[in-house]
PDB file as gemmi writes it, atoms N, CA and C in Angstrom:
CRYST1    1.000    1.000    1.000  90.00  90.00  90.00 P 1                      
ATOM      1  N   MET A   1      13.089   8.362  -7.325  1.00  0.00           N  
ATOM      2  CA  MET A   1      12.295   7.266  -7.037  1.00  0.00           C  
ATOM      3  C   MET A   1      12.089   6.413  -8.218  1.00  0.00           C  
ATOM      4  N   SER A   2      12.348   5.209  -8.302  1.00  0.00           N  
ATOM      5  CA  SER A   2      12.319   4.342  -9.425  1.00  0.00           C  
ATOM      6  C   SER A   2      10.845   3.757  -9.671  1.00  0.00           C  
ATOM      7  N   LYS A   3      10.493   3.465 -10.872  1.00  0.00           N  
ATOM      8  CA  LYS A   3       9.111   2.955 -11.174  1.00  0.00           C  
ATOM      9  C   LYS A   3       9.039   1.445 -10.401  1.00  0.00           C  
ATOM     10  N   ALA A   4      10.227   0.918 -10.145  1.00  0.00           N  
ATOM     11  CA  ALA A   4      10.151  -0.401  -9.598  1.00  0.00           C  
ATOM     12  C   ALA A   4       9.456  -0.471  -8.291  1.00  0.00           C  
ATOM     13  N   ASN A   5       9.495   0.639  -7.568  1.00  0.00           N  
ATOM     14  CA  ASN A   5       8.871   0.678  -6.206  1.00  0.00           C  
ATOM     15  C   ASN A   5       7.294   0.654  -6.345  1.00  0.00           C  
ATOM     16  N   PHE A   6       6.808   0.968  -7.495  1.00  0.00           N  
ATOM     17  CA  PHE A   6       5.288   1.053  -7.671  1.00  0.00           C  
ATOM     18  C   PHE A   6       4.789  -0.194  -8.242  1.00  0.00           C  
ATOM     19  N   ARG A   7       5.621  -1.236  -8.740  1.00  0.00           N  
ATOM     20  CA  ARG A   7       5.219  -2.306  -9.401  1.00  0.00           C  
ATOM     21  C   ARG A   7       5.057  -3.631  -8.607  1.00  0.00           C  
ATOM     22  N   ALA A   8       4.013  -4.242  -8.668  1.00  0.00           N  
ATOM     23  CA  ALA A   8       3.898  -5.575  -8.028  1.00  0.00           C  
ATOM     24  C   ALA A   8       3.042  -6.395  -8.939  1.00  0.00           C  
ATOM     25  N   THR A   9       3.229  -7.726  -8.936  1.00  0.00           N  
ATOM     26  CA  THR A   9       2.531  -8.569  -9.767  1.00  0.00           C  
ATOM     27  C   THR A   9       1.293  -9.102  -9.028  1.00  0.00           C  
ATOM     28  N   GLU A  10       0.241  -9.618  -9.665  1.00  0.00           N  
ATOM     29  CA  GLU A  10      -0.898 -10.193  -8.928  1.00  0.00           C  
ATOM     30  C   GLU A  10      -0.443 -11.336  -8.185  1.00  0.00           C  
ATOM     31  N   ALA A  11       0.581 -12.076  -8.572  1.00  0.00           N  
ATOM     32  CA  ALA A  11       1.083 -13.260  -7.773  1.00  0.00           C  
ATOM     33  C   ALA A  11       1.664 -12.718  -6.469  1.00  0.00           C  
ATOM     34  N   GLU A  12       2.122 -11.532  -6.433  1.00  0.00           N  
ATOM     35  CA  GLU A  12       2.682 -11.006  -5.185  1.00  0.00           C  
ATOM     36  C   GLU A  12       1.593 -10.384  -4.371  1.00  0.00           C  
ATOM     37  N   GLY A  13       0.274 -10.287  -4.778  1.00  0.00           N  
ATOM     38  CA  GLY A  13      -0.816  -9.843  -4.113  1.00  0.00           C  
ATOM     39  C   GLY A  13      -1.449  -8.539  -4.603  1.00  0.00           C  
ATOM     40  N   PHE A  14      -0.881  -7.921  -5.524  1.00  0.00           N  
ATOM     41  CA  PHE A  14      -1.363  -6.633  -6.156  1.00  0.00           C  
ATOM     42  C   PHE A  14      -2.735  -7.010  -6.835  1.00  0.00           C  
ATOM     43  N   GLY A  15      -3.731  -6.173  -6.551  1.00  0.00           N  
ATOM     44  CA  GLY A  15      -4.927  -6.318  -7.048  1.00  0.00           C  
ATOM     45  C   GLY A  15      -5.975  -6.983  -6.190  1.00  0.00           C  
ATOM     46  N   ALA A  16      -5.443  -7.654  -5.157  1.00  0.00           N  
ATOM     47  CA  ALA A  16      -6.353  -8.404  -4.386  1.00  0.00           C  
ATOM     48  C   ALA A  16      -6.787  -7.272  -3.178  1.00  0.00           C  
ATOM     49  N   ILE A  17      -7.934  -7.685  -2.581  1.00  0.00           N  
ATOM     50  CA  ILE A  17      -8.474  -7.081  -1.471  1.00  0.00           C  
ATOM     51  C   ILE A  17      -8.310  -7.912  -0.313  1.00  0.00           C  
ATOM     52  N   ILE A  18      -7.570  -7.582   0.673  1.00  0.00           N  
ATOM     53  CA  ILE A  18      -7.174  -8.451   1.861  1.00  0.00           C  
ATOM     54  C   ILE A  18      -8.253  -8.095   3.060  1.00  0.00           C  
ATOM     55  N   SER A  19      -8.793  -9.081   3.472  1.00  0.00           N  
ATOM     56  CA  SER A  19      -9.923  -8.961   4.610  1.00  0.00           C  
ATOM     57  C   SER A  19      -9.252  -9.442   5.828  1.00  0.00           C  
ATOM     58  N   LYS A  20      -9.538  -8.712   6.883  1.00  0.00           N  
ATOM     59  CA  LYS A  20      -9.085  -8.998   8.268  1.00  0.00           C  
ATOM     60  C   LYS A  20     -10.285  -9.021   9.196  1.00  0.00           C  
ATOM     61  N   THR A  21     -10.370 -10.159  10.041  1.00  0.00           N  
ATOM     62  CA  THR A  21     -11.524 -10.063  11.070  1.00  0.00           C  
ATOM     63  C   THR A  21     -10.983 -10.333  12.484  1.00  0.00           C  
ATOM     64  N   ALA A  22      -9.611 -10.285  12.620  1.00  0.00           N  
ATOM     65  CA  ALA A  22      -9.004 -10.314  13.927  1.00  0.00           C  
ATOM     66  C   ALA A  22      -7.682  -9.671  13.919  1.00  0.00           C  
ATOM     67  N   THR A  23      -7.106  -9.424  15.153  1.00  0.00           N  
ATOM     68  CA  THR A  23      -5.826  -8.713  15.284  1.00  0.00           C  
ATOM     69  C   THR A  23      -4.833  -9.479  14.484  1.00  0.00           C  
ATOM     70  N   ALA A  24      -3.820  -8.853  13.787  1.00  0.00           N  
ATOM     71  CA  ALA A  24      -2.836  -9.560  13.061  1.00  0.00           C  
ATOM     72  C   ALA A  24      -1.744  -8.555  12.807  1.00  0.00           C  
ATOM     73  N   THR A  25      -0.521  -9.140  12.471  1.00  0.00           N  
ATOM     74  CA  THR A  25       0.552  -8.435  11.873  1.00  0.00           C  
ATOM     75  C   THR A  25       0.585  -8.592  10.440  1.00  0.00           C  
ATOM     76  N   LEU A  26       0.439  -7.505   9.853  1.00  0.00           N  
ATOM     77  CA  LEU A  26       0.267  -7.636   8.285  1.00  0.00           C  
ATOM     78  C   LEU A  26       1.539  -8.065   7.714  1.00  0.00           C  
ATOM     79  N   THR A  27       1.539  -8.749   6.568  1.00  0.00           N  
ATOM     80  CA  THR A  27       2.706  -9.212   5.927  1.00  0.00           C  
ATOM     81  C   THR A  27       3.049  -8.246   4.631  1.00  0.00           C  
ATOM     82  N   GLU A  28       4.290  -8.341   4.195  1.00  0.00           N  
ATOM     83  CA  GLU A  28       4.660  -7.577   2.923  1.00  0.00           C  
ATOM     84  C   GLU A  28       3.686  -7.973   1.898  1.00  0.00           C  
ATOM     85  N   ARG A  29       3.355  -9.193   1.511  1.00  0.00           N  
ATOM     86  CA  ARG A  29       2.507  -9.595   0.603  1.00  0.00           C  
ATOM     87  C   ARG A  29       1.206  -9.029   0.725  1.00  0.00           C  
ATOM     88  N   GLU A  30       0.563  -8.996   1.895  1.00  0.00           N  
ATOM     89  CA  GLU A  30      -0.762  -8.293   2.096  1.00  0.00           C  
ATOM     90  C   GLU A  30      -0.730  -6.945   1.747  1.00  0.00           C  
ATOM     91  N   LEU A  31       0.282  -6.179   2.136  1.00  0.00           N  
ATOM     92  CA  LEU A  31       0.352  -4.673   1.775  1.00  0.00           C  
ATOM     93  C   LEU A  31       0.585  -4.479   0.331  1.00  0.00           C  
ATOM     94  N   LEU A  32       1.248  -5.430  -0.398  1.00  0.00           N  
ATOM     95  CA  LEU A  32       1.240  -5.255  -1.832  1.00  0.00           C  
ATOM     96  C   LEU A  32       0.064  -5.279  -2.520  1.00  0.00           C  
ATOM     97  N   ALA A  33      -1.034  -5.785  -1.875  1.00  0.00           N  
ATOM     98  CA  ALA A  33      -2.433  -5.764  -2.434  1.00  0.00           C  
ATOM     99  C   ALA A  33      -2.901  -4.257  -2.475  1.00  0.00           C  
ATOM    100  N   GLY A  34      -2.378  -3.496  -1.485  1.00  0.00           N  
ATOM    101  CA  GLY A  34      -2.725  -2.144  -1.495  1.00  0.00           C  
ATOM    102  C   GLY A  34      -4.016  -1.720  -0.763  1.00  0.00           C  
ATOM    103  N   ILE A  35      -4.943  -2.873  -0.592  1.00  0.00           N  
ATOM    104  CA  ILE A  35      -6.134  -2.405   0.183  1.00  0.00           C  
ATOM    105  C   ILE A  35      -6.381  -3.503   1.184  1.00  0.00           C  
ATOM    106  N   ILE A  36      -6.541  -3.009   2.434  1.00  0.00           N  
ATOM    107  CA  ILE A  36      -6.811  -3.954   3.653  1.00  0.00           C  
ATOM    108  C   ILE A  36      -8.199  -3.507   4.167  1.00  0.00           C  
ATOM    109  N   ILE A  37      -9.093  -4.409   4.221  1.00  0.00           N  
ATOM    110  CA  ILE A  37     -10.534  -4.105   4.867  1.00  0.00           C  
ATOM    111  C   ILE A  37     -10.607  -4.937   6.053  1.00  0.00           C  
ATOM    112  N   ALA A  38     -11.029  -4.209   7.153  1.00  0.00           N  
ATOM    113  CA  ALA A  38     -11.125  -5.034   8.455  1.00  0.00           C  
ATOM    114  C   ALA A  38     -12.653  -4.977   8.726  1.00  0.00           C  
ATOM    115  N   ASP A  39     -13.131  -6.063   9.188  1.00  0.00           N  
ATOM    116  CA  ASP A  39     -14.599  -6.277   9.603  1.00  0.00           C  
ATOM    117  C   ASP A  39     -14.415  -6.462  11.167  1.00  0.00           C  
ATOM    118  N   THR A  40     -15.040  -5.241  11.906  1.00  0.00           N  
ATOM    119  CA  THR A  40     -14.965  -5.284  13.307  1.00  0.00           C  
ATOM    120  C   THR A  40     -16.225  -5.745  14.015  1.00  0.00           C  
ATOM    121  N   THR A  41     -17.025  -6.512  13.205  1.00  0.00           N  
ATOM    122  CA  THR A  41     -18.349  -6.908  13.832  1.00  0.00           C  
ATOM    123  C   THR A  41     -18.011  -7.800  14.969  1.00  0.00           C  
ATOM    124  N   GLY A  42     -16.935  -8.577  15.071  1.00  0.00           N  
ATOM    125  CA  GLY A  42     -16.655  -9.378  16.292  1.00  0.00           C  
ATOM    126  C   GLY A  42     -15.880  -8.711  17.347  1.00  0.00           C  
ATOM    127  N   GLY A  43     -15.512  -7.490  17.257  1.00  0.00           N  
ATOM    128  CA  GLY A  43     -14.670  -6.776  18.159  1.00  0.00           C  
ATOM    129  C   GLY A  43     -13.708  -5.863  17.566  1.00  0.00           C  
ATOM    130  N   ALA A  44     -12.952  -4.955  18.383  1.00  0.00           N  
ATOM    131  CA  ALA A  44     -11.947  -4.213  17.953  1.00  0.00           C  
ATOM    132  C   ALA A  44     -10.723  -4.994  17.477  1.00  0.00           C  
ATOM    133  N   ILE A  45     -10.064  -4.524  16.508  1.00  0.00           N  
ATOM    134  CA  ILE A  45      -8.816  -5.292  16.015  1.00  0.00           C  
ATOM    135  C   ILE A  45      -7.684  -4.371  15.925  1.00  0.00           C  
ATOM    136  N   ALA A  46      -6.460  -4.799  16.050  1.00  0.00           N  
ATOM    137  CA  ALA A  46      -5.234  -4.034  15.937  1.00  0.00           C  
ATOM    138  C   ALA A  46      -4.481  -4.694  14.594  1.00  0.00           C  
ATOM    139  N   LEU A  47      -4.078  -3.730  13.780  1.00  0.00           N  
ATOM    140  CA  LEU A  47      -3.225  -4.401  12.602  1.00  0.00           C  
ATOM    141  C   LEU A  47      -1.862  -3.729  12.668  1.00  0.00           C  
ATOM    142  N   THR A  48      -0.935  -4.544  12.777  1.00  0.00           N  
ATOM    143  CA  THR A  48       0.481  -4.067  13.096  1.00  0.00           C  
ATOM    144  C   THR A  48       1.142  -4.054  11.767  1.00  0.00           C  
ATOM    145  N   LEU A  49       1.775  -2.977  11.352  1.00  0.00           N  
ATOM    146  CA  LEU A  49       2.448  -2.754  10.063  1.00  0.00           C  
ATOM    147  C   LEU A  49       3.780  -3.592  10.117  1.00  0.00           C  
ATOM    148  N   PRO A  50       4.218  -4.178   9.140  1.00  0.00           N  
ATOM    149  CA  PRO A  50       5.468  -5.002   9.121  1.00  0.00           C  
ATOM    150  C   PRO A  50       6.654  -4.005   9.074  1.00  0.00           C  
ATOM    151  N   SER A  51       7.875  -4.534   9.108  1.00  0.00           N  
ATOM    152  CA  SER A  51       9.070  -3.685   8.718  1.00  0.00           C  
ATOM    153  C   SER A  51       9.023  -3.263   7.356  1.00  0.00           C  
ATOM    154  N   ILE A  52       9.560  -2.184   7.107  1.00  0.00           N  
ATOM    155  CA  ILE A  52       9.596  -1.444   5.710  1.00  0.00           C  
ATOM    156  C   ILE A  52      10.478  -2.120   4.817  1.00  0.00           C  
ATOM    157  N   THR A  53      10.122  -2.618   3.654  1.00  0.00           N  
ATOM    158  CA  THR A  53      11.011  -3.276   2.655  1.00  0.00           C  
ATOM    159  C   THR A  53      10.946  -2.394   1.402  1.00  0.00           C  
ATOM    160  N   ALA A  54      11.876  -2.749   0.532  1.00  0.00           N  
ATOM    161  CA  ALA A  54      12.018  -1.845  -0.853  1.00  0.00           C  
ATOM    162  C   ALA A  54      10.667  -2.064  -1.494  1.00  0.00           C  
ATOM    163  N   LYS A  55      10.111  -3.139  -1.540  1.00  0.00           N  
ATOM    164  CA  LYS A  55       8.786  -3.417  -2.308  1.00  0.00           C  
ATOM    165  C   LYS A  55       7.552  -2.493  -1.920  1.00  0.00           C  
ATOM    166  N   ILE A  56       7.595  -2.283  -0.472  1.00  0.00           N  
ATOM    167  CA  ILE A  56       6.411  -1.484  -0.121  1.00  0.00           C  
ATOM    168  C   ILE A  56       6.744   0.010   0.233  1.00  0.00           C  
ATOM    169  N   GLU A  57       8.097   0.346  -0.009  1.00  0.00           N  
ATOM    170  CA  GLU A  57       8.343   1.851   0.214  1.00  0.00           C  
ATOM    171  C   GLU A  57       7.616   2.616  -0.906  1.00  0.00           C  
ATOM    172  N   ASN A  58       7.226   3.690  -0.624  1.00  0.00           N  
ATOM    173  CA  ASN A  58       6.406   4.666  -1.435  1.00  0.00           C  
ATOM    174  C   ASN A  58       5.090   4.141  -2.142  1.00  0.00           C  
ATOM    175  N   MET A  59       4.612   3.105  -1.579  1.00  0.00           N  
ATOM    176  CA  MET A  59       3.362   2.561  -2.110  1.00  0.00           C  
ATOM    177  C   MET A  59       2.182   2.916  -1.215  1.00  0.00           C  
ATOM    178  N   PRO A  60       1.308   3.640  -1.558  1.00  0.00           N  
ATOM    179  CA  PRO A  60       0.027   3.956  -0.690  1.00  0.00           C  
ATOM    180  C   PRO A  60      -0.625   2.654  -0.313  1.00  0.00           C  
ATOM    181  N   ILE A  61      -1.032   2.425   0.924  1.00  0.00           N  
ATOM    182  CA  ILE A  61      -1.827   1.291   1.411  1.00  0.00           C  
ATOM    183  C   ILE A  61      -3.104   1.911   1.981  1.00  0.00           C  
ATOM    184  N   TYR A  62      -4.335   1.316   1.572  1.00  0.00           N  
ATOM    185  CA  TYR A  62      -5.563   1.762   2.055  1.00  0.00           C  
ATOM    186  C   TYR A  62      -6.101   0.812   3.170  1.00  0.00           C  
ATOM    187  N   ILE A  63      -6.458   1.247   4.100  1.00  0.00           N  
ATOM    188  CA  ILE A  63      -6.862   0.447   5.275  1.00  0.00           C  
ATOM    189  C   ILE A  63      -8.298   0.983   5.662  1.00  0.00           C  
ATOM    190  N   GLY A  64      -9.258   0.085   5.609  1.00  0.00           N  
ATOM    191  CA  GLY A  64     -10.646   0.451   5.916  1.00  0.00           C  
ATOM    192  C   GLY A  64     -11.253  -0.299   6.961  1.00  0.00           C  
ATOM    193  N   ASN A  65     -12.214   0.320   7.725  1.00  0.00           N  
ATOM    194  CA  ASN A  65     -13.101  -0.400   8.585  1.00  0.00           C  
ATOM    195  C   ASN A  65     -14.398  -0.510   8.059  1.00  0.00           C  
ATOM    196  N   LYS A  66     -14.504  -1.747   7.531  1.00  0.00           N  
ATOM    197  CA  LYS A  66     -15.901  -2.166   6.637  1.00  0.00           C  
ATOM    198  C   LYS A  66     -17.192  -2.054   7.487  1.00  0.00           C  
ATOM    199  N   THR A  67     -17.265  -2.796   8.425  1.00  0.00           N  
ATOM    200  CA  THR A  67     -18.549  -2.833   9.178  1.00  0.00           C  
ATOM    201  C   THR A  67     -18.239  -3.101  10.655  1.00  0.00           C  
ATOM    202  N   GLY A  68     -19.221  -2.891  11.453  1.00  0.00           N  
ATOM    203  CA  GLY A  68     -19.079  -3.041  12.902  1.00  0.00           C  
ATOM    204  C   GLY A  68     -18.925  -1.689  13.503  1.00  0.00           C  
ATOM    205  N   THR A  69     -19.114  -1.599  14.921  1.00  0.00           N  
ATOM    206  CA  THR A  69     -19.118  -0.450  15.668  1.00  0.00           C  
ATOM    207  C   THR A  69     -17.900  -0.378  16.386  1.00  0.00           C  
ATOM    208  N   ASN A  70     -16.919  -1.233  16.180  1.00  0.00           N  
ATOM    209  CA  ASN A  70     -15.615  -1.468  16.858  1.00  0.00           C  
ATOM    210  C   ASN A  70     -14.446  -0.724  16.017  1.00  0.00           C  
ATOM    211  N   ALA A  71     -13.357  -0.457  16.648  1.00  0.00           N  
ATOM    212  CA  ALA A  71     -12.361   0.338  16.107  1.00  0.00           C  
ATOM    213  C   ALA A  71     -11.261  -0.685  15.499  1.00  0.00           C  
ATOM    214  N   VAL A  72     -10.622  -0.069  14.395  1.00  0.00           N  
ATOM    215  CA  VAL A  72      -9.337  -0.702  13.666  1.00  0.00           C  
ATOM    216  C   VAL A  72      -8.286   0.133  14.151  1.00  0.00           C  
ATOM    217  N   THR A  73      -7.183  -0.309  14.817  1.00  0.00           N  
ATOM    218  CA  THR A  73      -5.995   0.466  15.205  1.00  0.00           C  
ATOM    219  C   THR A  73      -4.876  -0.142  14.234  1.00  0.00           C  
ATOM    220  N   VAL A  74      -4.262   0.922  13.694  1.00  0.00           N  
ATOM    221  CA  VAL A  74      -3.029   0.634  12.884  1.00  0.00           C  
ATOM    222  C   VAL A  74      -1.791   0.910  13.665  1.00  0.00           C  
ATOM    223  N   VAL A  75      -0.973   0.008  13.846  1.00  0.00           N  
ATOM    224  CA  VAL A  75       0.310   0.072  14.803  1.00  0.00           C  
ATOM    225  C   VAL A  75       1.459  -0.133  13.902  1.00  0.00           C  
ATOM    226  N   ALA A  76       2.439   0.955  14.065  1.00  0.00           N  
ATOM    227  CA  ALA A  76       3.770   0.880  13.419  1.00  0.00           C  
ATOM    228  C   ALA A  76       4.680  -0.088  14.208  1.00  0.00           C  
ATOM    229  N   PRO A  77       5.497  -0.830  13.662  1.00  0.00           N  
ATOM    230  CA  PRO A  77       6.262  -1.855  14.383  1.00  0.00           C  
ATOM    231  C   PRO A  77       7.355  -1.151  15.172  1.00  0.00           C  
ATOM    232  N   SER A  78       7.816   0.024  14.921  1.00  0.00           N  
ATOM    233  CA  SER A  78       8.795   0.736  15.656  1.00  0.00           C  
ATOM    234  C   SER A  78       8.233   1.534  16.773  1.00  0.00           C  
ATOM    235  N   GLY A  79       6.838   1.761  16.722  1.00  0.00           N  
ATOM    236  CA  GLY A  79       6.128   2.658  17.624  1.00  0.00           C  
ATOM    237  C   GLY A  79       5.960   4.021  17.129  1.00  0.00           C  
ATOM    238  N   ASP A  80       6.582   4.365  16.006  1.00  0.00           N  
ATOM    239  CA  ASP A  80       6.493   5.560  15.577  1.00  0.00           C  
ATOM    240  C   ASP A  80       5.690   5.663  14.192  1.00  0.00           C  
ATOM    241  N   LEU A  81       4.550   6.335  14.062  1.00  0.00           N  
ATOM    242  CA  LEU A  81       3.733   6.523  12.920  1.00  0.00           C  
ATOM    243  C   LEU A  81       3.452   7.920  12.766  1.00  0.00           C  
ATOM    244  N   TYR A  82       3.997   8.612  11.785  1.00  0.00           N  
ATOM    245  CA  TYR A  82       3.972  10.075  11.639  1.00  0.00           C  
ATOM    246  C   TYR A  82       2.702  10.433  10.797  1.00  0.00           C  
ATOM    247  N   TYR A  83       2.169  11.653  11.298  1.00  0.00           N  
ATOM    248  CA  TYR A  83       0.979  12.152  10.549  1.00  0.00           C  
ATOM    249  C   TYR A  83       1.362  13.222   9.597  1.00  0.00           C  
ATOM    250  N   GLY A  84       1.047  13.265   8.363  1.00  0.00           N  
ATOM    251  CA  GLY A  84       1.307  14.319   7.454  1.00  0.00           C  
ATOM    252  C   GLY A  84       2.711  14.260   6.837  1.00  0.00           C  
ATOM    253  N   GLY A  85       3.293  15.193   6.406  1.00  0.00           N  
ATOM    254  CA  GLY A  85       4.613  15.249   5.800  1.00  0.00           C  
ATOM    255  C   GLY A  85       5.724  15.223   6.516  1.00  0.00           C  
ATOM    256  N   GLY A  86       5.704  15.637   7.848  1.00  0.00           N  
ATOM    257  CA  GLY A  86       6.976  15.957   8.548  1.00  0.00           C  
ATOM    258  C   GLY A  86       7.164  14.907   9.650  1.00  0.00           C  
ATOM    259  N   ASN A  87       8.198  14.907  10.290  1.00  0.00           N  
ATOM    260  CA  ASN A  87       8.485  13.999  11.293  1.00  0.00           C  
ATOM    261  C   ASN A  87       8.281  14.622  12.715  1.00  0.00           C  
ATOM    262  N   SER A  88       7.616  15.753  12.668  1.00  0.00           N  
ATOM    263  CA  SER A  88       7.525  16.652  14.040  1.00  0.00           C  
ATOM    264  C   SER A  88       6.550  15.900  15.015  1.00  0.00           C  
ATOM    265  N   THR A  89       5.482  15.199  14.650  1.00  0.00           N  
ATOM    266  CA  THR A  89       4.476  14.454  15.411  1.00  0.00           C  
ATOM    267  C   THR A  89       4.387  13.059  15.087  1.00  0.00           C  
ATOM    268  N   SER A  90       4.700  12.327  16.131  1.00  0.00           N  
ATOM    269  CA  SER A  90       4.601  10.841  15.970  1.00  0.00           C  
ATOM    270  C   SER A  90       3.643  10.206  16.933  1.00  0.00           C  
ATOM    271  N   PHE A  91       3.027   9.127  16.419  1.00  0.00           N  
ATOM    272  CA  PHE A  91       1.898   8.526  17.301  1.00  0.00           C  
ATOM    273  C   PHE A  91       2.262   7.058  17.418  1.00  0.00           C  
ATOM    274  N   ASP A  92       1.900   6.426  18.341  1.00  0.00           N  
ATOM    275  CA  ASP A  92       1.954   4.949  18.379  1.00  0.00           C  
ATOM    276  C   ASP A  92       0.953   4.222  17.535  1.00  0.00           C  
ATOM    277  N   THR A  93      -0.168   4.793  17.289  1.00  0.00           N  
ATOM    278  CA  THR A  93      -1.211   4.241  16.529  1.00  0.00           C  
ATOM    279  C   THR A  93      -2.038   5.200  15.782  1.00  0.00           C  
ATOM    280  N   VAL A  94      -2.653   4.775  14.745  1.00  0.00           N  
ATOM    281  CA  VAL A  94      -3.826   5.562  14.171  1.00  0.00           C  
ATOM    282  C   VAL A  94      -4.981   4.709  14.327  1.00  0.00           C  
ATOM    283  N   THR A  95      -6.168   5.146  14.605  1.00  0.00           N  
ATOM    284  CA  THR A  95      -7.466   4.345  15.010  1.00  0.00           C  
ATOM    285  C   THR A  95      -8.544   4.864  14.043  1.00  0.00           C  
ATOM    286  N   LEU A  96      -9.195   3.900  13.353  1.00  0.00           N  
ATOM    287  CA  LEU A  96     -10.344   4.221  12.489  1.00  0.00           C  
ATOM    288  C   LEU A  96     -11.460   3.874  13.231  1.00  0.00           C  
ATOM    289  N   THR A  97     -12.224   4.570  13.811  1.00  0.00           N  
ATOM    290  CA  THR A  97     -13.314   4.298  14.798  1.00  0.00           C  
ATOM    291  C   THR A  97     -14.636   4.149  14.277  1.00  0.00           C  
ATOM    292  N   GLU A  98     -14.899   4.385  13.088  1.00  0.00           N  
ATOM    293  CA  GLU A  98     -16.276   4.272  12.516  1.00  0.00           C  
ATOM    294  C   GLU A  98     -16.468   3.417  11.345  1.00  0.00           C  
ATOM    295  N   SER A  99     -17.507   2.707  11.288  1.00  0.00           N  
ATOM    296  CA  SER A  99     -17.721   1.919   9.996  1.00  0.00           C  
ATOM    297  C   SER A  99     -17.749   2.671   8.907  1.00  0.00           C  
ATOM    298  N   GLY A 100     -16.946   2.422   7.778  1.00  0.00           N  
ATOM    299  CA  GLY A 100     -16.837   3.212   6.644  1.00  0.00           C  
ATOM    300  C   GLY A 100     -15.477   4.058   6.688  1.00  0.00           C  
ATOM    301  N   ALA A 101     -14.702   4.086   7.834  1.00  0.00           N  
ATOM    302  CA  ALA A 101     -13.609   4.927   7.840  1.00  0.00           C  
ATOM    303  C   ALA A 101     -12.464   4.251   7.074  1.00  0.00           C  
ATOM    304  N   MET A 102     -11.694   5.192   6.421  1.00  0.00           N  
ATOM    305  CA  MET A 102     -10.649   4.714   5.450  1.00  0.00           C  
ATOM    306  C   MET A 102      -9.319   5.531   5.864  1.00  0.00           C  
ATOM    307  N   GLY A 103      -8.263   4.800   5.973  1.00  0.00           N  
ATOM    308  CA  GLY A 103      -6.968   5.505   6.130  1.00  0.00           C  
ATOM    309  C   GLY A 103      -6.002   5.217   5.122  1.00  0.00           C  
ATOM    310  N   ILE A 104      -5.015   6.141   4.698  1.00  0.00           N  
ATOM    311  CA  ILE A 104      -4.069   5.850   3.683  1.00  0.00           C  
ATOM    312  C   ILE A 104      -2.680   5.959   4.574  1.00  0.00           C  
ATOM    313  N   ILE A 105      -1.955   4.858   4.440  1.00  0.00           N  
ATOM    314  CA  ILE A 105      -0.565   4.712   5.032  1.00  0.00           C  
ATOM    315  C   ILE A 105       0.384   4.567   3.994  1.00  0.00           C  
ATOM    316  N   ILE A 106       1.582   5.071   4.223  1.00  0.00           N  
ATOM    317  CA  ILE A 106       2.670   4.967   3.238  1.00  0.00           C  
ATOM    318  C   ILE A 106       3.946   4.946   3.948  1.00  0.00           C  
ATOM    319  N   ALA A 107       4.924   4.187   3.494  1.00  0.00           N  
ATOM    320  CA  ALA A 107       6.352   4.158   3.950  1.00  0.00           C  
ATOM    321  C   ALA A 107       7.209   4.952   3.064  1.00  0.00           C  
ATOM    322  N   VAL A 108       7.935   5.917   3.562  1.00  0.00           N  
ATOM    323  CA  VAL A 108       8.847   6.881   2.900  1.00  0.00           C  
ATOM    324  C   VAL A 108      10.009   6.987   3.746  1.00  0.00           C  
ATOM    325  N   ASP A 109      11.158   6.795   3.106  1.00  0.00           N  
ATOM    326  CA  ASP A 109      12.464   7.029   3.736  1.00  0.00           C  
ATOM    327  C   ASP A 109      12.653   6.254   5.116  1.00  0.00           C  
ATOM    328  N   GLY A 110      11.947   5.056   5.165  1.00  0.00           N  
ATOM    329  CA  GLY A 110      12.173   4.227   6.346  1.00  0.00           C  
ATOM    330  C   GLY A 110      11.089   4.527   7.414  1.00  0.00           C  
ATOM    331  N   ASN A 111      10.215   5.455   7.226  1.00  0.00           N  
ATOM    332  CA  ASN A 111       9.217   5.798   8.178  1.00  0.00           C  
ATOM    333  C   ASN A 111       7.786   5.500   7.660  1.00  0.00           C  
ATOM    334  N   TRP A 112       6.986   5.167   8.672  1.00  0.00           N  
ATOM    335  CA  TRP A 112       5.429   5.150   8.362  1.00  0.00           C  
ATOM    336  C   TRP A 112       4.794   6.336   8.446  1.00  0.00           C  
ATOM    337  N   TYR A 113       3.952   6.728   7.529  1.00  0.00           N  
ATOM    338  CA  TYR A 113       3.177   7.923   7.674  1.00  0.00           C  
ATOM    339  C   TYR A 113       1.611   7.685   7.429  1.00  0.00           C  
ATOM    340  N   ALA A 114       0.913   8.304   8.166  1.00  0.00           N  
ATOM    341  CA  ALA A 114      -0.609   8.265   8.009  1.00  0.00           C  
ATOM    342  C   ALA A 114      -1.002   9.667   7.269  1.00  0.00           C  
ATOM    343  N   LEU A 115      -1.334   9.479   5.933  1.00  0.00           N  
ATOM    344  CA  LEU A 115      -1.685  10.663   5.046  1.00  0.00           C  
ATOM    345  C   LEU A 115      -2.929  11.233   5.310  1.00  0.00           C  
ATOM    346  N   ALA A 116      -3.909  10.347   5.540  1.00  0.00           N  
ATOM    347  CA  ALA A 116      -5.341  10.758   5.613  1.00  0.00           C  
ATOM    348  C   ALA A 116      -6.272   9.691   6.235  1.00  0.00           C  
ATOM    349  N   ALA A 117      -7.302  10.133   6.846  1.00  0.00           N  
ATOM    350  CA  ALA A 117      -8.288   9.356   7.429  1.00  0.00           C  
ATOM    351  C   ALA A 117      -9.608  10.012   7.157  1.00  0.00           C  
ATOM    352  N   ALA A 118     -10.561   9.351   6.676  1.00  0.00           N  
ATOM    353  CA  ALA A 118     -11.863   9.898   6.523  1.00  0.00           C  
ATOM    354  C   ALA A 118     -12.913   8.812   6.499  1.00  0.00           C  
ATOM    355  N   VAL A 119     -14.147   9.184   6.784  1.00  0.00           N  
ATOM    356  CA  VAL A 119     -15.360   8.350   6.814  1.00  0.00           C  
ATOM    357  C   VAL A 119     -16.043   8.419   5.333  1.00  0.00           C  
ATOM    358  N   ILE A 120     -16.151   7.249   4.807  1.00  0.00           N  
ATOM    359  CA  ILE A 120     -16.717   7.261   3.464  1.00  0.00           C  
ATOM    360  C   ILE A 120     -18.282   6.700   3.651  1.00  0.00           C  
ATOM    361  N   ALA A 121     -19.238   7.686   3.459  1.00  0.00           N  
ATOM    362  CA  ALA A 121     -20.617   7.297   3.692  1.00  0.00           C  
ATOM    363  C   ALA A 121     -21.194   6.563   2.492  1.00  0.00           C  
TER     364      ALA A 121                                                      
END                                                                             
């Protein structure tokens, strides 16, 4: 794995925190920021991941449910989002149901993986 996969400039979005208040398809540029925070005060939202590119491959992306009692659902574009390190179990979505919940998503070898989900108090 080359170091180029981990580098992004601020102009590409790295270092920014992206805020979402409505259902959207995330862009490569937004994922390069590395942190997506959803505000579900106005209702539940779905965030669809884009197709995997070389720039976002192997880069951890943190997605959080900042406020509200509604869920944030993360959707993989192909319909497969794997949990953990293997391809044995796939899901259509990962849902962050509580305020303060944070998930880590990463693209590896052309597949999306949900590495962890936790509530931060």
